[in-house]
VOGU-402728 format. One record per residue: x, y, z of N, C-alpha, C, O, CB in turn; residue in three letters. Coordinates in steps of 0.05 Angstrom, whole numbers, padded with zeros to 5 digits, always signed. Glycine has a CB too. Layout:
XYZXYZXYZXYZXYZALA...
% end
This chain:
-00114-00030-00279-00109-00053-00260-00090-00073-00274-00097-00096-00278-00136-00066-00252MET-00066-00064-00279-00046-00081-00293-00033-00100-00274-00020-00091-00255-00025-00063-00308LYS-00036-00126-00279-00023-00146-00262+00004-00153-00273+00007-00154-00298-00042-00170-00259LEU+00022-00160-00256+00048-00170-00265+00043-00198-00277+00022-00210-00273+00068-00172-00242SER+00063-00208-00291+00061-00234-00303+00056-00256-00282+00041-00274-00286+00087-00241-00319LYS+00069-00253-00259+00066-00272-00237+00037-00271-00226+00025-00292-00222+00086-00266-00214ARG+00027-00247-00221-00001-00245-00211-00021-00254-00232-00042-00266-00224-00007-00216-00202LEU-00016-00250-00257-00033-00259-00278-00035-00290-00277-00056-00302-00280-00024-00250-00306GLN-00012-00303-00273-00012-00332-00272-00027-00342-00248-00042-00362-00250+00017-00343-00272LYS-00023-00330-00225-00037-00338-00201-00067-00334-00205-00083-00352-00199-00028-00321-00176ILE-00075-00312-00217-00103-00306-00221-00116-00326-00240-00139-00334-00237-00107-00278-00233GLU-00100-00336-00260-00111-00355-00279-00116-00382-00267-00130-00399-00278-00091-00358-00302SER-00104-00387-00243-00107-00413-00229-00130-00413-00209-00134-00433-00195-00081-00421-00215MET-00144-00391-00208-00167-00388-00189-00193-00396-00204-00201-00383-00223-00170-00359-00178VAL-00205-00418-00196-00229-00427-00208-00253-00415-00194-00250-00401-00174-00231-00458-00207SER-00277-00421-00204-00301-00408-00193-00316-00426-00173-00341-00425-00172-00320-00400-00216SER-00302-00443-00159-00315-00462-00141-00316-00453-00112-00326-00468-00095-00301-00488-00143GLN-00307-00429-00106-00303-00420-00078-00325-00400-00070-00334-00384-00087-00276-00408-00074TYR-00332-00400-00044-00350-00380-00033-00335-00356-00023-00345-00334-00024-00366-00393-00011ASP-00310-00361-00013-00293-00340-00002-00265-00343-00013-00253-00364-00011-00294-00340+00029HIS-00254-00321-00023-00226-00321-00032-00211-00300-00015-00221-00278-00011-00223-00314-00063ILE-00188-00308-00004-00173-00291+00014-00147-00284+00001-00129-00301-00004-00168-00306+00041TRP-00144-00258-00006-00119-00248-00017-00101-00239+00006-00106-00217+00017-00124-00224-00038ASP-00082-00255+00013-00066-00250+00038-00039-00238+00031-00028-00242+00009-00062-00276+00053CYS-00029-00222+00050-00005-00206+00045-00009-00190+00019+00008-00189+00002+00021-00224+00042CYS-00033-00178+00017-00043-00168-00009-00030-00142-00018-00033-00134-00041-00072-00164-00007CYS-00015-00128+00000-00001-00104-00007-00021-00084-00020-00038-00073-00006+00022-00110-00027ASP-00019-00079-00046-00037-00059-00058-00063-00071-00068-00080-00057-00079-00022-00046-00082HIS-00066-00097-00064-00092-00110-00070-00098-00114-00099-00122-00117-00106-00113-00094-00058GLY-00078-00113-00117-00084-00115-00146-00096-00142-00153-00115-00143-00169-00058-00111-00161LEU-00085-00164-00142-00096-00190-00148-00125-00193-00139-00142-00201-00154-00078-00212-00135LEU-00130-00186-00114-00157-00187-00103-00176-00170-00118-00199-00178-00123-00157-00180-00074GLY-00168-00146-00126-00185-00128-00142-00192-00141-00169-00215-00138-00178-00172-00101-00146ALA-00173-00154-00181-00179-00168-00206-00200-00190-00202-00217-00194-00218-00153-00180-00218LYS-00198-00204-00179-00217-00225-00173-00245-00214-00167-00265-00226-00173-00207-00242-00149LEU-00245-00190-00154-00270-00176-00149-00283-00169-00176-00307-00174-00180-00266-00151-00132VAL-00267-00158-00194-00277-00150-00220-00288-00174-00235-00309-00172-00249-00255-00136-00236THR-00274-00196-00233-00282-00220-00248-00305-00235-00235-00317-00253-00247-00258-00239-00249ARG-00312-00226-00211-00333-00239-00195-00326-00269-00192-00343-00287-00196-00361-00236-00209LYS-00301-00273-00183-00291-00301-00181-00304-00316-00159-00304-00341-00159-00261-00300-00176ALA-00315-00302-00139-00328-00315-00116-00348-00295-00105-00345-00271-00110-00308-00325-00094ALA-00368-00304-00090-00386-00284-00077-00372-00264-00060-00380-00241-00058-00407-00299-00061PRO-00351-00273-00046-00337-00255-00027-00307-00257-00032-00296-00279-00035-00343-00263+00002TYR-00293-00234-00034-00264-00233-00036-00255-00217-00012-00264-00194-00007-00255-00220-00063VAL-00236-00228+00003-00225-00215+00027-00196-00207+00023-00180-00221+00010-00227-00235+00052HIS-00189-00184+00034-00162-00173+00032-00150-00173+00060-00161-00162+00078-00161-00145+00019PHE-00126-00186+00063-00114-00189+00090-00086-00179+00089-00070-00188+00073-00116-00218+00100VAL-00079-00160+00107-00051-00152+00111-00048-00138+00138-00068-00131+00150-00042-00133+00087ASP-00024-00135+00146-00018-00124+00173-00014-00094+00174-00015-00082+00196+00006-00137+00184LEU-00010-00081+00151-00002-00053+00151-00026-00035+00150-00039-00034+00129+00017-00047+00127VAL-00032-00020+00171-00057-00004+00172-00059+00017+00150-00080+00020+00138-00060+00010+00199PRO-00037+00031+00144-00038+00052+00124-00045+00041+00097-00061+00052+00082-00011+00066+00123GLU-00032+00018+00090-00038+00006+00064-00067-00003+00062-00080+00000+00041-00019-00017+00059LEU-00076-00015+00084-00103-00026+00083-00124-00004+00082-00145-00007+00070-00108-00044+00108MET-00119+00019+00095-00137+00042+00094-00138+00052+00065-00160+00058+00055-00128+00064+00113ASP-00115+00055+00052-00114+00064+00025-00129+00044+00006-00144+00052-00011-00085+00067+00015GLN-00125+00019+00011-00138-00002-00005-00168+00000-00002-00183-00002-00021-00128-00029+00002LEU-00177+00002+00023-00206+00002+00028-00219+00027+00015-00241+00024+00004-00212+00003+00059GLU-00206+00049+00015-00216+00073+00002-00219+00069-00028-00239+00078-00040-00199+00098+00008ASN-00199+00056-00040-00200+00051-00069-00223+00031-00075-00237+00035-00095-00173+00040-00079LYS-00226+00011-00059-00247-00009-00063-00274+00004-00061-00292-00002-00077-00244-00032-00044LEU-00278+00021-00042-00303+00035-00039-00310+00053-00063-00333+00056-00071-00303+00053-00013LYS-00288+00063-00075-00292+00081-00098-00300+00065-00123-00319+00072-00137-00267+00096-00104ARG-00286+00043-00128-00291+00028-00152-00312+00006-00150-00324-00002-00169-00265+00016-00162TYR-00315-00004-00125-00334-00027-00121-00353-00020-00098-00352-00034-00077-00319-00053-00116PHE-00369+00000-00100-00387+00007-00077-00407-00015-00071-00418-00027-00090-00402+00033-00083PRO-00411-00020-00045-00430-00040-00037-00448-00028-00016-00439-00015+00003-00415-00065-00025ILE-00475-00032-00019-00494-00021+00000-00496-00037+00026-00479-00054+00031-00521-00020-00013GLY-00516-00030+00041-00519-00043+00068-00524-00073+00066-00513-00089+00081-00542-00030+00083GLU-00542-00081+00047-00549-00109+00044-00547-00117+00015-00567-00120+00001-00577-00115+00056GLU-00522-00120+00005-00518-00125-00024-00528-00153-00031-00527-00172-00015-00489-00122-00031PRO-00537-00156-00055-00545-00181-00066-00525-00189-00087-00521-00175-00107-00574-00180-00079ASN-00512-00212-00082-00490-00221-00100-00499-00222-00129-00484-00214-00147-00479-00248-00091PHE-00523-00232-00133-00532-00237-00161-00539-00210-00175-00540-00210-00200-00557-00254-00160HIS-00543-00189-00160-00550-00164-00172-00525-00147-00178-00526-00127-00192-00569-00148-00155SER-00502-00154-00165-00477-00140-00169-00462-00150-00194-00465-00174-00201-00460-00142-00144LEU-00447-00133-00206-00430-00141-00229-00402-00148-00219-00385-00154-00236-00429-00119-00250SER-00398-00148-00193-00372-00155-00182-00376-00169-00155-00398-00169-00144-00354-00130-00179TYR-00355-00179-00143-00356-00194-00118-00360-00174-00095-00352-00151-00096-00331-00211-00113SER-00373-00183-00074-00372-00168-00048-00344-00171-00037-00330-00191-00043-00394-00179-00028GLN-00335-00152-00021-00308-00152-00011-00307-00142+00017-00325-00129+00027-00290-00135-00029TRP-00285-00150+00031-00281-00141+00058-00251-00139+00063-00235-00155+00053-00294-00162+00078GLN-00243-00119+00078-00215-00114+00085-00210-00122+00114-00226-00114+00131-00207-00084+00080VAL-00189-00137+00119-00182-00146+00146-00153-00137+00152-00134-00148+00139-00185-00177+00149HIS-00149-00119+00170-00122-00111+00178-00115-00127+00202-00122-00120+00225-00120-00080+00184CYS-00100-00149+00198-00095-00168+00220-00072-00187+00213-00062-00188+00190-00120-00184+00226MET-00063-00201+00233-00043-00222+00229-00056-00245+00215-00076-00256+00225-00031-00231+00256ASP-00045-00253+00193-00056-00275+00177-00059-00300+00193-00078-00316+00189-00039-00280+00152LEU-00041-00305+00211-00041-00330+00227-00065-00331+00246-00071-00352+00257-00015-00332+00243CYS-00079-00308+00250-00102-00308+00268-00129-00310+00253-00150-00307+00266-00101-00282+00284GLN-00128-00316+00228-00153-00318+00212-00171-00339+00224-00163-00361+00232-00147-00325+00183LEU-00197-00333+00227-00217-00351+00236-00238-00355+00214-00257-00341+00212-00231-00340+00263GLN-00233-00375+00197-00249-00379+00174-00276-00392+00180-00295-00391+00164-00235-00396+00154LEU-00278-00404+00204-00304-00417+00211-00327-00397+00212-00350-00405+00210-00301-00432+00238GLN-00320-00372+00216-00341-00351+00217-00354-00347+00190-00375-00334+00189-00329-00325+00227GLU-00342-00357+00169-00352-00352+00142-00359-00379+00129-00341-00396+00125-00331-00337+00124PHE-00384-00384+00123-00393-00410+00113-00384-00414+00084-00383-00395+00068-00423-00412+00116LYS-00378-00439+00078-00372-00446+00050-00343-00455+00046-00329-00460+00065-00378-00423+00032GLY-00336-00457+00021-00309-00466+00013-00290-00442+00009-00298-00422-00003-00310-00483-00013LYS-00266-00445+00019-00247-00422+00020-00223-00428+00002-00213-00451+00000-00238-00417+00049HIS-00213-00407-00011-00187-00407-00024-00170-00385-00011-00177-00362-00012-00190-00402-00055LEU-00148-00394+00001-00129-00375+00014-00105-00372-00005-00091-00391-00011-00119-00385+00042VAL-00100-00348-00014-00078-00342-00033-00057-00327-00017-00062-00306-00005-00088-00325-00057ILE-00033-00338-00017-00010-00324-00005+00013-00323-00025+00021-00343-00036-00001-00340+00022ILE+00023-00299-00029+00045-00295-00048+00063-00273-00037+00055-00257-00021+00035-00289-00076ALA+00088-00272-00048+00105-00250-00041+00121-00252-00016+00134-00233-00008+00089-00226-00040GLY+00120-00275-00002+00136-00280+00021+00152-00306+00017+00145-00322+00000+00119-00281+00048VAL+00172-00310+00034+00188-00334+00032+00174-00359+00041+00154-00358+00056+00214-00330+00047GLY+00185-00382+00033+00173-00407+00040+00173-00413+00070+00155-00427+00080+00187-00429+00026GLY+00193-00403+00085+00194-00407+00114+00170-00394+00127+00156-00406+00143+00220-00396+00126ASP+00166-00368+00122+00144-00353+00133+00117-00364+00123+00098-00366+00138+00146-00323+00127LEU+00116-00371+00098+00092-00381+00086+00084-00408+00100+00060-00413+00104+00095-00385+00056MET+00104-00424+00106+00099-00449+00120+00086-00445+00147+00067-00459+00154+00125-00465+00124SER+00096-00425+00162+00084-00417+00187+00055-00408+00184+00038-00416+00200+00101-00396+00201THR+00050-00392+00164+00023-00382+00159+00004-00404+00152-00018-00406+00164+00024-00361+00137MET+00012-00422+00134-00006-00443+00125-00012-00462+00149-00034-00471+00152+00007-00459+00102VAL+00009-00468+00164+00005-00486+00187-00015-00474+00207-00032-00488+00217+00032-00492+00201LYS-00011-00448+00213-00029-00435+00232-00058-00435+00222-00077-00440+00237-00020-00406+00238ALA-00062-00428+00197-00089-00426+00185-00102-00454+00185-00125-00457+00193-00088-00415+00157ILE-00087-00474+00177-00097-00501+00176-00105-00511+00204-00126-00523+00207-00077-00520+00163ALA-00088-00507+00223-00093-00517+00250-00114-00501+00265-00129-00513+00280-00067-00516+00267GLN-00116-00475+00259-00136-00459+00273-00164-00462+00260-00184-00453+00272-00128-00430+00272ASN-00165-00474+00237-00190-00476+00222-00194-00505+00212-00201-00510+00189-00191-00457+00198ASN-00190-00524+00230-00190-00552+00222-00217-00561+00210-00217-00580+00194-00184-00569+00246ALA-00238-00548+00218-00265-00556+00208-00272-00542+00182-00292-00550+00169-00286-00550+00229ALA-00256-00523+00173-00263-00508+00148-00253-00523+00124-00233-00538+00125-00251-00480+00150ALA-00266-00518+00101-00258-00530+00076-00240-00510+00061-00250-00490+00050-00283-00538+00058ASP-00214-00514+00061-00195-00494+00052-00176-00506+00031-00165-00527+00035-00178-00484+00076ILE-00173-00492+00009-00152-00496-00010-00132-00473-00007-00139-00451+00002-00162-00497-00040ASP-00106-00479-00013-00085-00458-00012-00073-00455-00039-00065-00474-00052-00063-00466+00009PHE-00071-00430-00049-00057-00423-00073-00032-00407-00065-00035-00384-00056-00075-00408-00094LEU-00009-00418-00069+00016-00408-00057+00038-00403-00077+00042-00419-00095+00026-00428-00036LEU+00051-00380-00074+00073-00373-00092+00096-00361-00075+00097-00336-00073+00064-00353-00114CYS+00113-00378-00063+00135-00368-00046+00157-00356-00064+00161-00364-00087+00146-00390-00029PRO+00172-00337-00052+00194-00325-00067+00219-00342-00065+00237-00339-00082+00199-00296-00057VAL+00221-00359-00045+00243-00378-00042+00235-00399-00021+00213-00398-00010+00270-00363-00034HIS+00253-00417-00016+00249-00439+00004+00224-00455-00003+00207-00462+00014+00245-00427+00032HIS+00222-00462-00029+00199-00478-00038+00200-00506-00026+00179-00518-00020+00199-00480-00069GLN+00224-00517-00023+00226-00544-00011+00215-00544+00017+00201-00563+00025+00256-00553-00011TYR+00221-00524+00033+00211-00522+00060+00181-00521+00061+00168-00534+00077+00223-00497+00074THR+00169-00505+00043+00140-00502+00041+00128-00529+00034+00108-00537+00046+00132-00481+00021LEU+00139-00543+00014+00128-00568+00006+00128-00589+00028+00110-00604+00032+00143-00579-00019ARG+00150-00589+00044+00151-00607+00067+00129-00601+00087+00118-00619+00099+00179-00605+00080GLN+00123-00576+00091+00102-00568+00110+00075-00577+00099+00058-00587+00114+00103-00538+00114GLN+00070-00573+00073+00045-00582+00062+00041-00612+00065+00019-00621+00070+00044-00574+00032LEU+00062-00627+00061+00061-00656+00064+00055-00663+00093+00039-00681+00098+00088-00669+00055ILE+00069-00649+00112+00064-00654+00140+00036-00648+00149+00025-00661+00167+00084-00637+00157ALA+00023-00629+00135-00005-00622+00141-00025-00641+00127-00049-00638+00129-00011-00594+00133LEU-00014-00661+00112-00030-00680+00097-00047-00667+00076-00070-00675+00071-00048-00696+00116ASP-00036-00646+00063-00049-00634+00041-00039-00647+00015-00017-00658+00013-00043-00603+00040LEU-00057-00646-00005-00050-00658-00031-00048-00636-00052-00052-00613-00047-00071-00679-00039GLY-00040-00645-00076-00035-00626-00098-00059-00627-00118-00067-00648-00128-00009-00633-00112LEU-00069-00603-00124-00089-00600-00146-00075-00590-00171-00083-00598-00193-00111-00580-00137LYS-00055-00573-00169-00041-00563-00192-00015-00550-00183-00013-00541-00161-00059-00542-00208ALA+00004-00549-00201+00029-00535-00196+00040-00525-00223+00037-00539-00243+00050-00553-00181GLU+00053-00503-00222+00065-00492-00247+00091-00477-00240+00096-00470-00217+00045-00474-00262THR+00107-00473-00260+00132-00460-00258+00133-00437-00277+00124-00439-00300+00156-00479-00262LEU+00143-00414-00268+00145-00391-00286+00170-00374-00278+00182-00378-00257+00120-00374-00285MET+00176-00355-00295+00198-00337-00290+00189-00308-00296+00175-00303-00315+00223-00344-00307ILE+00197-00290-00279+00191-00262-00282+00215-00245-00272+00224-00249-00249+00165-00254-00267GLU+00225-00227-00288+00248-00211-00281+00271-00228-00271+00285-00222-00251+00240-00191-00259ASN+00276-00250-00285+00298-00269-00280+00296-00284-00253+00315-00296-00244+00324-00254-00281ARG+00272-00282-00241+00268-00298-00216+00247-00319-00222+00226-00315-00234+00258-00279-00193ARG+00254-00344-00213+00236-00367-00217+00215-00368-00195+00221-00362-00172+00252-00393-00219TYR+00191-00377-00202+00170-00380-00182+00156-00407-00187+00150-00414-00209+00150-00357-00184TYR+00151-00421-00165+00132-00443-00165+00105-00433-00155+00104-00417-00136+00143-00467-00148GLU+00084-00441-00167+00057-00435-00157+00043-00462-00152+00041-00479-00169+00040-00418-00178ILE+00034-00465-00127+00024-00491-00118-00005-00487-00108-00010-00470-00091+00041-00502-00095ILE-00023-00504-00119-00051-00504-00110-00054-00530-00094-00055-00552-00105-00071-00503-00134LEU-00057-00527-00067-00059-00550-00049-00087-00552-00037-00100-00532-00034-00038-00547-00026ALA-00095-00577-00031-00122-00582-00022-00122-00606-00004-00104-00623-00007-00141-00586-00046SER-00141-00609+00014-00143-00634+00030-00144-00659+00012-00156-00658-00009-00167-00633+00049PRO-00133-00680+00022-00131-00705+00006-00158-00717-00001-00161-00731-00020-00115-00725+00021HIS-00179-00710+00015-00205-00722+00010-00221-00708-00012-00243-00716-00019-00221-00723+00035ASN-00209-00687-00024-00222-00673-00046-00216-00687-00072-00196-00701-00075-00214-00644-00046ASN-00233-00683-00092-00230-00695-00118-00206-00683-00133-00200-00659-00129-00255-00692-00135ASN-00193-00699-00149-00171-00689-00166-00146-00681-00151-00131-00665-00161-00181-00666-00181GLY-00142-00694-00128-00118-00687-00112-00098-00710-00112-00106-00733-00109-00127-00680-00083VAL-00073-00704-00117-00052-00724-00117-00031-00717-00095-00034-00697-00081-00037-00725-00144SER-00012-00735-00091+00008-00731-00071+00028-00709-00078+00036-00706-00101+00024-00758-00066THR+00034-00692-00059+00054-00671-00064+00082-00682-00063+00089-00696-00044+00050-00648-00043ILE+00098-00676-00083+00126-00683-00084+00142-00662-00070+00137-00638-00073+00136-00687-00113SER+00163-00670-00054+00180-00650-00041+00194-00631-00060+00202-00609-00053+00200-00664-00024PRO+00198-00640-00085+00212-00624-00105+00195-00617-00129+00205-00604-00148+00238-00638-00114VAL+00170-00625-00129+00153-00620-00152+00152-00644-00171+00170-00661-00172+00163-00596-00167GLY+00131-00645-00186+00127-00667-00205+00121-00657-00233+00138-00658-00251+00104-00685-00195ASP+00097-00646-00237+00090-00637-00264+00106-00613-00274+00106-00607-00298+00060-00630-00265SER+00118-00598-00256+00135-00576-00265+00159-00585-00281+00172-00569-00295+00144-00559-00241ILE+00166-00610-00279+00188-00621-00294+00179-00635-00320+00196-00645-00335+00204-00641-00276TRP+00154-00636-00325+00143-00649-00349+00137-00628-00370+00118-00612-00367+00117-00665-00342GLN+00153-00627-00390+00154-00604-00409+00140-00612-00435+00144-00633-00446+00182-00595-00414CYS+00124-00593-00445+00109-00598-00470+00123-00586-00494+00116-00593-00517+00081-00587-00468ARG+00143-00569-00490+00156-00556-00512+00184-00547-00503+00191-00549-00480+00140-00532-00523ASN+00199-00536-00522+00227-00528-00516+00228-00506-00496+00246-00504-00479+00241-00520-00542GLN+00209-00488-00498+00208-00465-00479+00205-00475-00450+00219-00466-00432+00185-00446-00486GLU+00186-00493-00446+00182-00504-00419+00207-00520-00410+00214-00520-00386+00157-00522-00418GLU+00219-00534-00428+00243-00550-00422+00266-00531-00413+00279-00536-00393+00253-00567-00446PHE+00270-00509-00427+00291-00490-00420+00285-00477-00393+00303-00473-00377+00293-00468-00441ASN+00259-00472-00388+00251-00460-00362+00257-00479-00339+00269-00472-00319+00221-00453-00363LEU+00248-00504-00342+00252-00524-00321+00281-00530-00317+00290-00533-00294+00236-00549-00327ALA+00296-00532-00338+00325-00538-00336+00340-00515-00322+00356-00521-00305+00337-00542-00364SER+00333-00491-00329+00346-00468-00316+00339-00467-00286+00357-00461-00269+00337-00442-00329GLY+00314-00473-00279+00306-00472-00251+00320-00495-00236+00329-00490-00213+00275-00475-00249TYR+00321-00518-00247+00334-00541-00234+00363-00535-00229+00374-00540-00207+00331-00567-00250LEU+00377-00525-00249+00406-00519-00245+00410-00497-00224+00429-00499-00208+00418-00510-00272ASN+00393-00477-00225+00396-00455-00205+00391-00465-00177+00404-00458-00158+00378-00432-00212LYS+00370-00482-00174+00363-00493-00147+00386-00511-00136+00393-00508-00113+00337-00509-00149THR+00396-00528-00153+00418-00545-00144+00443-00528-00137+00456-00534-00116+00426-00565-00166LEU+00449-00508-00152+00472-00491-00146+00468-00477-00120+00487-00474-00104+00477-00471-00169ALA+00443-00468-00114+00438-00455-00088+00443-00474-00065+00456-00466-00046+00408-00445-00088HIS+00432-00498-00066+00436-00516-00043+00464-00527-00041+00473-00533-00019+00417-00539-00046TYR+00479-00528-00063+00507-00535-00062+00523-00514-00048+00542-00520-00033+00518-00541-00090GLN+00516-00489-00052+00529-00467-00037+00521-00468-00007+00537-00464+00010+00521-00439-00048ARG+00495-00474-00002+00486-00477+00026+00501-00499+00040+00504-00498+00065+00456-00481+00026GLN+00508-00519+00026+00521-00542+00038+00548-00534+00051+00557-00547+00070+00526-00565+00018GLN+00561-00514+00040+00586-00505+00051+00582-00494+00080+00600-00495+00096+00598-00483+00034LEU+00558-00484+00085+00552-00473+00112+00538-00493+00130+00543-00494+00154+00534-00448+00109LYS+00520-00508+00118+00502-00525+00134+00509-00555+00133+00497-00571+00147+00474-00522+00125ARG+00528-00562+00116+00539-00589+00116+00518-00611+00108+00502-00607+00090+00550-00596+00142GLY+00518-00632+00124+00502-00656+00118+00472-00650+00119+00456-00665+00108+00509-00678+00136ALA+00464-00629+00132+00436-00621+00135+00423-00618+00107+00399-00623+00104+00433-00596+00151GLU+00439-00608+00088+00428-00601+00062+00429-00625+00042+00416-00624+00021+00443-00577+00051VAL+00445-00645+00049+00449-00667+00030+00424-00680+00020+00422-00686-00004+00467-00687+00042GLN+00404-00686+00037+00379-00698+00027+00364-00681+00007+00352-00691-00012+00360-00704+00050PRO+00366-00655+00010+00353-00637-00010+00368-00638-00036+00356-00640-00058+00353-00608+00001ILE+00395-00638-00035+00411-00640-00060+00405-00667-00073+00402-00668-00098+00441-00638-00054ILE+00403-00688-00058+00397-00715-00069+00370-00715-00083+00367-00727-00104+00399-00736-00047ASP+00350-00702-00070+00323-00702-00081+00322-00687-00108+00310-00697-00127+00304-00689-00062ALA+00335-00664-00110+00335-00649-00135+00353-00662-00156+00347-00660-00180+00344-00620-00130TYR+00374-00675-00147+00392-00689-00166+00378-00712-00179+00385-00720-00201+00417-00699-00152SER+00357-00723-00166+00343-00746-00177+00321-00738-00197+00308-00755-00209+00330-00762-00154ALA+00317-00712-00200+00296-00702-00218+00304-00708-00247+00327-00703-00255+00291-00671-00214VAL+00286-00718-00263+00290-00723-00291+00270-00706-00307+00246-00709-00305+00287-00753-00298THR+00281-00689-00324+00264-00672-00341+00251-00690-00363+00265-00706-00375+00280-00649-00353LEU+00226-00687-00367+00212-00702-00388+00202-00682-00409+00190-00661-00403+00188-00718-00376GLN+00207-00689-00434+00200-00672-00457+00183-00689-00476+00194-00706-00490+00225-00660-00471TYR+00157-00682-00477+00140-00698-00495+00127-00680-00516+00111-00689-00532+00118-00712-00479SER
% end
């Protein structure tokens, strides 16, 4: 069950405070399986739209993590699990009591914004945190999180195969330890060593170059984004 560097980082940001963890757009289910093994929550759910993949995943889960008719969480050495072959935007979390962590990775910020908005609006009464790792359009996603009045619990920056990733843990503002989400990030620019400084500097330069190219096509529409990233100051302590 070898996780990529990116999935390892996402997994490391999952705390043990949740009753239900949802591994969404889970593909082969490696992240969720690791969480099942770790017994990160009483229940781990796998959600994706592709029937063939989900059938294969369910068969593997039954093989490695068999669960009887009425399993007892405390007697198992791993989490209970459930596979859902469905549109993520149709999730109904109210059917499952407790605190939820919805993990979405591997899709762009535009699509992820749509997913988060649908889940939040369709489950307004549920207690939900979101752990998000978009492949691009991070600024768009952050704007959506702000519009939904979500706050920040943690954020980190990493690189894998020469691609930069932001990982954002968002939570309702009324939860403990939550701060305001910045449209361009905050703590990801606060570096503790030269390695982190080089990482943040490379990401900032690449992001600015991307939006400067976009400006040739989209004109003034992109200028506020360029201004926001241009105002970022790297801190090295």
